[in-house]
Structure formats: structure tokens, C-alpha cells
Legacy VTK file of the C-alpha trace (Angstrom):
# vtk DataFile Version 3.0
C-alpha trace
ASCII
DATASET POLYDATA
POINTS 262 float
10.458 13.747 45.874
7.970 11.365 44.268
4.571 11.101 45.909
0.960 10.545 44.875
0.325 14.229 45.502
3.200 15.474 43.341
2.428 13.057 40.513
-1.243 13.943 40.331
-0.421 17.650 40.567
1.908 17.267 37.604
-0.772 15.450 35.613
-3.453 18.043 36.416
-1.199 21.013 35.663
-0.339 19.895 32.114
-3.012 19.959 29.400
-1.898 16.846 27.514
-1.685 14.616 30.594
-4.893 16.027 32.095
-6.627 15.369 28.776
-5.533 11.728 28.764
-6.362 11.226 32.447
-9.908 12.590 32.086
-10.465 10.736 28.805
-9.527 7.382 30.362
-11.701 8.076 33.406
-14.696 9.272 31.354
-14.523 6.250 29.058
-14.418 3.796 31.953
-17.363 5.451 33.679
-19.402 5.496 30.473
-18.777 1.779 29.986
-19.865 1.146 33.556
-23.005 3.194 33.024
-23.931 1.188 29.932
-23.259 -2.138 31.647
-25.429 -1.301 34.640
-28.250 -0.033 32.437
-28.260 -3.279 30.481
-28.097 -5.405 33.648
-31.027 -3.467 35.128
-33.049 -4.129 31.969
-32.261 -7.870 32.038
-32.654 -8.633 35.754
-34.557 -11.929 36.252
-38.082 -11.651 37.612
-37.096 -13.114 40.987
-34.675 -10.228 41.508
-36.647 -7.316 40.066
-36.371 -5.510 43.408
-32.700 -4.924 42.569
-33.399 -3.199 39.234
-33.840 0.347 40.660
-30.555 0.097 42.560
-28.699 -1.214 39.524
-30.215 1.617 37.489
-29.040 4.117 40.114
-25.565 2.571 40.005
-25.425 3.066 36.248
-26.819 6.606 36.442
-24.093 7.539 38.920
-21.407 6.215 36.611
-22.889 8.066 33.649
-22.776 11.196 35.823
-19.104 10.608 36.587
-18.367 10.352 32.883
-20.112 13.689 32.333
-18.107 15.232 35.163
-14.788 14.227 33.601
-15.903 15.515 30.209
-17.015 18.784 31.825
-13.583 19.156 33.427
-12.080 18.799 29.962
-14.412 21.410 28.454
-13.546 23.877 31.204
-9.927 23.642 30.083
-10.897 24.020 26.443
-10.000 20.381 25.784
-11.773 17.466 24.127
-11.641 13.787 24.989
-8.991 11.765 23.160
-9.089 8.080 22.191
-8.258 5.765 25.062
-5.223 3.537 24.395
-6.438 -0.091 24.524
-3.781 -1.063 27.051
-5.246 1.461 29.518
-8.856 0.270 29.152
-9.440 -1.312 32.576
-13.012 -2.461 31.877
-12.179 -4.074 28.543
-9.150 -5.873 29.952
-11.180 -7.259 32.855
-13.788 -8.558 30.415
-11.071 -10.276 28.397
-10.062 -12.079 31.597
-13.621 -13.349 31.897
-14.383 -11.140 34.880
-17.902 -9.770 35.185
-20.633 -10.233 32.610
-19.571 -10.358 28.967
-20.822 -7.534 26.774
-22.203 -9.939 24.186
-24.473 -11.398 26.874
-25.626 -7.922 27.882
-26.472 -7.031 24.288
-28.963 -9.891 24.008
-32.622 -9.448 24.809
-32.575 -12.382 27.216
-33.119 -12.216 30.946
-30.034 -12.838 33.051
-29.915 -15.656 35.571
-29.728 -15.236 39.342
-26.121 -16.431 39.181
-25.385 -13.692 36.620
-26.559 -11.088 39.127
-24.391 -12.651 41.829
-21.424 -12.460 39.441
-22.205 -8.818 38.655
-22.395 -7.850 42.333
-19.252 -9.778 43.298
-17.298 -8.259 40.422
-18.609 -4.815 41.371
-17.640 -5.324 45.015
-14.008 -5.809 43.884
-13.830 -2.967 41.369
-15.725 -0.558 43.610
-13.196 -1.233 46.386
-10.469 -0.072 44.016
-12.463 2.975 42.981
-13.336 3.924 46.565
-9.703 3.577 47.674
-8.485 5.729 44.787
-11.051 8.416 45.485
-10.211 8.412 49.211
-6.623 9.119 48.261
-7.608 11.917 45.894
-9.910 13.498 48.479
-7.069 13.421 51.005
-4.620 15.204 48.729
-6.840 17.190 46.352
-10.203 17.619 48.018
-9.590 21.370 48.243
-8.154 21.734 44.728
-9.808 24.681 42.927
-10.221 22.785 39.639
-10.976 19.170 40.533
-11.762 19.279 44.265
-15.553 19.444 44.083
-15.730 16.770 41.397
-13.527 14.465 43.487
-15.812 14.818 46.502
-18.936 14.052 44.436
-17.430 10.957 42.853
-15.896 9.739 46.123
-19.244 9.887 47.905
-20.885 7.937 45.090
-18.157 5.277 45.108
-18.623 4.801 48.852
-22.346 4.312 48.206
-21.647 1.787 45.460
-19.313 -0.208 47.691
-21.802 -0.204 50.563
-24.546 -1.391 48.199
-22.411 -4.300 46.994
-21.614 -5.404 50.551
-25.233 -5.239 51.665
-26.707 -7.035 48.660
-24.054 -9.759 48.610
-24.622 -10.474 52.298
-28.352 -10.734 51.604
-27.735 -13.116 48.724
-25.315 -15.168 50.824
-28.076 -15.677 53.390
-30.337 -16.752 50.518
-27.981 -19.604 49.634
-25.492 -18.072 47.188
-22.573 -17.972 49.637
-20.249 -20.432 47.884
-20.720 -18.809 44.485
-20.108 -15.372 45.982
-16.848 -16.398 47.638
-15.619 -18.145 44.498
-16.389 -15.198 42.223
-14.955 -12.682 44.694
-11.650 -14.545 44.822
-11.436 -15.005 41.047
-12.334 -11.360 40.461
-9.865 -10.005 43.009
-6.905 -12.000 41.712
-7.654 -11.002 38.120
-8.309 -7.370 39.076
-4.981 -6.820 40.824
-3.179 -8.155 37.760
-5.159 -5.993 35.354
-4.743 -2.958 37.617
-0.967 -3.467 37.596
-0.882 -3.682 33.797
-3.142 -0.659 33.325
-1.157 1.370 35.867
2.095 0.582 34.062
0.535 1.527 30.717
-0.918 4.793 32.045
2.385 5.786 33.652
4.193 4.975 30.412
1.898 7.314 28.466
2.137 10.008 31.148
5.896 9.704 31.176
6.081 10.460 27.483
3.649 13.368 27.719
5.431 14.874 30.736
8.968 14.031 29.564
9.889 12.054 32.645
13.458 10.868 32.941
14.240 7.178 32.579
15.122 6.830 36.298
11.848 8.475 37.342
9.802 6.208 35.078
11.702 3.149 36.294
11.099 4.099 39.925
7.367 4.507 39.330
7.170 1.181 37.508
9.006 -0.507 40.369
6.523 0.967 42.829
3.579 -0.351 40.811
5.110 -3.825 40.669
5.842 -3.763 44.395
2.217 -2.887 45.113
1.110 -5.788 42.930
3.444 -8.150 44.805
1.917 -7.042 48.107
-1.621 -7.404 46.799
-0.897 -10.812 45.287
0.624 -12.049 48.547
-2.055 -10.857 50.942
-3.556 -7.471 50.039
-6.237 -8.980 47.834
-8.039 -10.305 50.908
-9.394 -6.810 51.669
-11.230 -6.972 48.333
-13.199 -10.124 49.136
-14.381 -9.721 52.727
-18.033 -8.848 53.311
-19.359 -6.795 56.211
-22.578 -4.942 56.818
-21.916 -1.310 55.825
-22.718 1.733 57.911
-24.548 3.167 54.889
-27.645 0.999 54.551
-29.774 1.039 51.404
-27.116 3.328 49.898
-28.633 3.207 46.406
-32.245 3.197 47.514
-33.026 6.749 46.431
-32.987 8.700 43.201
-29.636 9.623 41.619
-28.158 12.905 42.819
-27.780 15.205 39.827
-24.935 17.641 39.244
-26.251 20.338 36.864
-22.992 22.258 37.131
-21.300 19.349 35.344
-24.007 18.690 32.758
LINES 1 263
262 0 1 2 3 4 5 6 7 8 9 10 11 12 13 14 15 16 17 18 19 20 21 22 23 24 25 26 27 28 29 30 31 32 33 34 35 36 37 38 39 40 41 42 43 44 45 46 47 48 49 50 51 52 53 54 55 56 57 58 59 60 61 62 63 64 65 66 67 68 69 70 71 72 73 74 75 76 77 78 79 80 81 82 83 84 85 86 87 88 89 90 91 92 93 94 95 96 97 98 99 100 101 102 103 104 105 106 107 108 109 110 111 112 113 114 115 116 117 118 119 120 121 122 123 124 125 126 127 128 129 130 131 132 133 134 135 136 137 138 139 140 141 142 143 144 145 146 147 148 149 150 151 152 153 154 155 156 157 158 159 160 161 162 163 164 165 166 167 168 169 170 171 172 173 174 175 176 177 178 179 180 181 182 183 184 185 186 187 188 189 190 191 192 193 194 195 196 197 198 199 200 201 202 203 204 205 206 207 208 209 210 211 212 213 214 215 216 217 218 219 220 221 222 223 224 225 226 227 228 229 230 231 232 233 234 235 236 237 238 239 240 241 242 243 244 245 246 247 248 249 250 251 252 253 254 255 256 257 258 259 260 261
């Protein structure tokens, strides 16, 4: 019987698929770490109070990348190149979602609207990350190999999502409400499309590595497309609402280190 639990167990139990899974995850986290570090360095003067939180956001994502690479090393594996069609961050940028890398490479301060765009884009992608990690904690939180790492990353993703909610609500009160709602909607609709494409690509690669039958691969692809149809019809709304989080000032402290995954 196909389930999220059985699929992930199959991926984790096989070196080749585990290697690809961790490589994709590590690459995405490293890109996120770089982006946040550059945004923190380029924050406009009027928003300098946000710089430490953006720095913390990036440091957490760098940490997640190190965790995935450490999981590979513990299996005696090395990271492999990430297939372009599975590169979630790059594909979102190509859709014009978030801040373009060429802008972040310049030595020019960002605008206040750029920071609003960054936070709105992050609110959408962090919702996806938090939901995925909730699912993994539910099914694999007690796994002897990946359980502890999943809990660490899940807690951080919940912090990131709370931070985005809180800061966007603050900026909405400061007069950025219309821009926030526009960018949230644009980001969510693009994200669900990119997530569908990346999910199909990842499952295609996993299917070849794990020698899945054609019916099994077709069933998984149909499930991914059905999820996209639901999200396109109404599910995307959960990615754009804003509410004051229970975790306040979630990124207000120093990053929590994980020396066991250094």
C-alpha cells in the first residue's frame, strides 16, 4: 500500500535514493542561507532592525544544509549534483518569485518593497516547509537515523513561519498591506505550480533509482497532480492568510547550534 510513510522509508533505506534526497535538500537550504545573508547585508536603513532576524533565518538554513550533509557522511555518502528540474529555489526565481539573485549580488541597498517581497515569498515557502516537516515528524520523528534531525529542522521551520507572519502583520499596519496581499497571492500560485513540477521530477528520479513499476510511478504522479488541482482550486488560500503566531519574536535570539551535525 502506497503511503507517505512507506515511500519515505523506501527512500531512506536505499543509499542511492537517500543520497539524492539529502543532496536536493542540502542544496536548497544552502541557497536559502546565502539569500538571507545577502538580504541581511542589504537591508535599507529604515528596516535595519530586521537584519538580525534575517541573519538568524539564513544561519538556520545553513545549519539545515550541514545537517543533510552530515546525514550523508554518516552513511559514507557524498552529495551528488542536483538535477535542474528538481531545484525548487531556482525554478521559483525563474518565475520571478522572491528577490532575483543578480539583485542580491549587487552592493546596493534593497528597498522597503524588496523586504516586503522577501517576507511574503518566505511566508509562502516556509508554509510548505513547515507542512512537510510536520508530516515527517509524525511518521519519522522516532527514526534512529533521521529522527533527531527532523525534529531540529521542524522546530526551526515553525520559527521561520511565525517570524514571517509577525513581521508581515507589522508591515501591513505600517501601510504595506496591499503590496503584501498582492505578492502573497502571486507567490502562492507560482509556488504550487513549481512544487508540482519539482515533485514530479523528484519522483521520476526516485522511481528510476528504486526501480518502481510503471503503475506505481503513474499512481504517484496522479496523486501529485490531484494535490495540485486541490491547491489551485482552493488550497492555496492557506498560504496567504496572516495571523499573529503563538511564537512571538521567534527569530529574536541567537541561532541554535547543532555541533553533532557540524
